[in-house]
N, C-alpha and C positions, 0 to 999 in steps of 0.2 A: 615345851618354851611356849611362854602365852606374850611374845610381843613379835610387832611388826617389824618388814623396815620397808623404809620409802624408796627413791630413785637411788642411782649407785653415788658413792661420797668416792672423799679421796683414801685413797689405800693407806694404813700405815706404814712407813716403812721402820726396822728395827733391827737393820744389821749397823749401824754404829753408836756405838757408846757415847755419852755424856760430852764430852772432851771430844770426841774424835767429830762431833756434830759440826762443834764451837768451830770447830777450826779448818774444816771444810763452810762452814756458811761463810767463814768471815774470807775465805779464800775464795769464793764463788765472787763474794759482791763485793772485796779489790780489783776483782778482775774485770768485773763487769762498769767498775765508776773509771777505771783508766782506759779502758776499752773504750768505751762513749769518748773518754778527750780525746782519743788518738783521731777516732772518727768523725768527728766536728773538726778539726783541725784542717783533716786531708779536705773534708767536704766542703767545705766553708771555700776553701782552694778553686776548686776543685768550681764551682758554683759561678765565682768571680767570674772567671776567666772563662765559662762556655759562656753561663747566661740561662741555663736551659732549667725548666720547669722539672724534671725529672729528679736532676740532679737535686734544685731547691728541697723536693719533696722529703730525698735521703735524707742532708740537712736536717730542717726537721726533725725527721724520726727520732734521728741520734739525738739533737738536743734533749729532745720528750724523755731518750735513752738515759742521760743523761742524767736528768736531772729525776727520771723513777731510781734509776740504780742509788742514788746518793739516800733521796727517801727510803730506800731498801736495806742498804749499808744502814741508814740509823737503827732503822726498825730492827733487823737483825741483829742487832750487839742488844737493840732494848727487849726482845724475845727473849734472849741465853741469859737474862738476870734471873740468878734463885726467885721460889716467891718466896713474898714477905707478910709483914702483917696484913694490906691492904689486898693481895691478893694471892691466895692462898694454891690457888692453881697457878701460879707462874704468869709470864708474859708472853706467853706463845700465840696469844690472838692479835698481837701487835704485827705478827707476819700478812696475817689475812687483812689488818686492817692497810700497809702496805700495799698488799694486791691492790686491794679497793683505787687508792689514790695511784696506783700504777696506771689503772684505766682510766683514768679523769684525764690525768697526763697524754695518755693515748689517746683519746676520745679529741679532746682537745686538738689533736695534732691534727688528726684527721680534716675537721671543720677546714681549718685554716688551710691544709693543704687540695681540697673542694671548691677555697675560694680563690686560691692562686691559679688553679686550673681551670676554671670556667672565665679570667679575666685572660690569662691566657689566651682563651681561643675567640673569647671575644679581640683580643689584643693582641693579634700573632706577633712573632719577636723569632729572628733567624736563631739555632743555636753555631757558637763557635768555639772553636778549640776543644773540639771536638776526641782528639786524641787522649790528652789532657787529662778529659773526665772520664775516659774506660780505663788507665793508669789507678786512678784514684779510685775507682768505684772498684775496679778489679783488688786492689788490695784493701777496698773495706770488706769485700766479699772474702780477702783469705781470714785476717784477724776476727772477723765476726764466728766465721765458723771453728776457726781453733778456743773464741768462748766457749761458745753453745759445747764441744767438747769436752770442756770443765762444769759446763753448769750442768749439763746431763750426768757423768758421774756423778755429782752433789746428791743431784738428785734420787738418783738411785741406793744415795747408801744415803738421804734423811728426809725423803720425798715431801723436804720445804716447801709449802705453798708461797712463799715470797719469791723462791729462785722457782717455782715453776713459770710465774707469772715475770720472771725477769728474764729467764728463757724465751717465753710464749712469745714478748714482743720483740726482741731480737732474733729471733725464727722471724717473724713480718718483718723485721730489719732484712734480715739476708732474703726475703722474696719482693722485701722494696729493692735491695741494690740488683736484685739479679734485672728485676724488670726495666730500672734504668739502664744499667750494664744497654740490655736489650734494647731503648727509647733512642740510645748516643748512637748507635748501630746501626738503627736507621734512619735518625738524624743524618751518618754520616754518609747513607745513599740517596741520601736526598729526600725524605721521609720525616721530615723536622715537624707538622703538621699533629705527625703522632704525638709526640712530645709530650703536651697536654692533658691526653688523653688517657697515655700511661698515667702519667704525674692524678690522671682523678680516680684513674685505676685500683693505682695506689691507696690513696686514701680512702676511700671502700671499705680494702679490705685491714687496715687499719684499724677504723669503726669496727669492723668485723670483733676483732683482736682483741677488742677492746669489750668489745659486751660478753665475749667469753671469761677475760679475767675476771672480771666483775660478779657474774652468775658464780664461777669457782668461789669468790671469797665470799659474797653471799652466802654461799652454801655454811660457812664452815664459821662464818660469826654467827648464824644462826641454830648450830649445832645440831648440823645432818645426823642422822645415823649410819653407824658406817655400813658396807654394802655387807649384803645378807652371804656371801662366802668370810668372809673375815667375820660375821658374827656368828655363824654356824662352827666353825674353827675353833673360839670361846667354849663356846658351851661341849663342845665334843673333848679337849681340851679339862675341863673343869669336871665334866662328868665321868674320864677314865680316872678319876680319884678315887681310894678303896673308902668304900662307904657313905661315898654320898650318893642319897637314893632320887635327886634330880637338882634340875638348875629352872629360877623363872626368872621374872622378873628382867629380866639383860637391858641394860641400857650404857649406850658410849657414842664418844661423840671425841674428835681430834682438836686439841690446844698446841699448832705450834707442831714439835715434833715428839709431844706427852700422847698418849692415848689414853683418855679415861673412860675406866673399866665400872661401872656397878650391876651388883646381880645381889640374888638370893639363892644359897644353897643351903637343898633340904635333907637334915641328917635326922640316923634315927631321936626320937625322942627321950629313949632312956638313956644317949650317951652324955656321960661326965662333962664338963664345961671343957677341962684341956684339954683331952681327947678330941670335941670340936672344935677346939679353938685352934690345933695341930692339922687338924683336916683341912681346916677353913685357909692357915700359912701356904697345906701343901697345894692348893690348890691354886693359892694368886702367888706360889712361886712358878706352877706351871703354865699360865698367863706368859708371866715374864722371862720364861725361857725363850719365847716367841718377841716378845714384846716388852724386852730391858726397860726405854722409860717410857713406864705404866704410873695410872694411879688408879689403883685400882680398891675395890672400897664390897665387901662382902656382908653380907644379911645372912645371918642364920636362923632357918627355919626351924624349928622343931617339927617330925612327922610321923604318925605310928605307922606301925605294921597294918591295922589296917584301913586305914587311910589311905596308904600305897597303896593295897590291896584292890580298897574301892574307885583309885583313880584308872 
């Protein structure tokens, strides 16, 4: 094989059919939007009662989550549309665009939180109604854990970049809620001055998460090759087909749920066209056994026995 691989890229997941993938993605996006809405209402009440910057940080994070989840829902619905005359490879990259949009949402929330935390450091204010805040944040942690369980199940089945991005910022939300809970407990023990410091730390962590999401989305949009183990697996699957003399020119990329594969198949130059065609179909079927939702293009190259011996 004469192709090179770059750094790691998202691993394709092919255990779900297209119909099941659509159902799972819709489940994850609906659950995400519903969870974010409940969290916003709960945290808004907690912030109004406590005045805690850490609670405000968590509220802003959930508000950003809601906006990002809504964008995600629309992008996933778009990505599931079948190919058309203007989008021959489908609409799968809408999920990577949604992930990039989420990174922007999350980065914006991090900047806002940082400004709020600095302001509170300069102008301290006591945290009140700490018990209410602790109960609300505990509730938020519980339902966020439930959402993450759903999202990780969907990711295992579909490998969706949009759901991965959504799960990452809800994992960030979980960390935010946990830090907020610690800040409220410390405030109850008389350490209210730590509240804005926790808010600032949460903002920095959110910014870090935004950068991670953006980098992953950019790699998908730039059509980065699959990791070497997956590329090698494809070569081995095709090379195992009877009468295949070799494989070269492998090119791969991920577009939403679809794996796009292009390769050159080396066949005996004395084979009839019909026989060569059937071998190519068998090679394609071998790939689809492992990656059902894949777009495969195979070019057949004639190779003489003399050329093979020289190689």
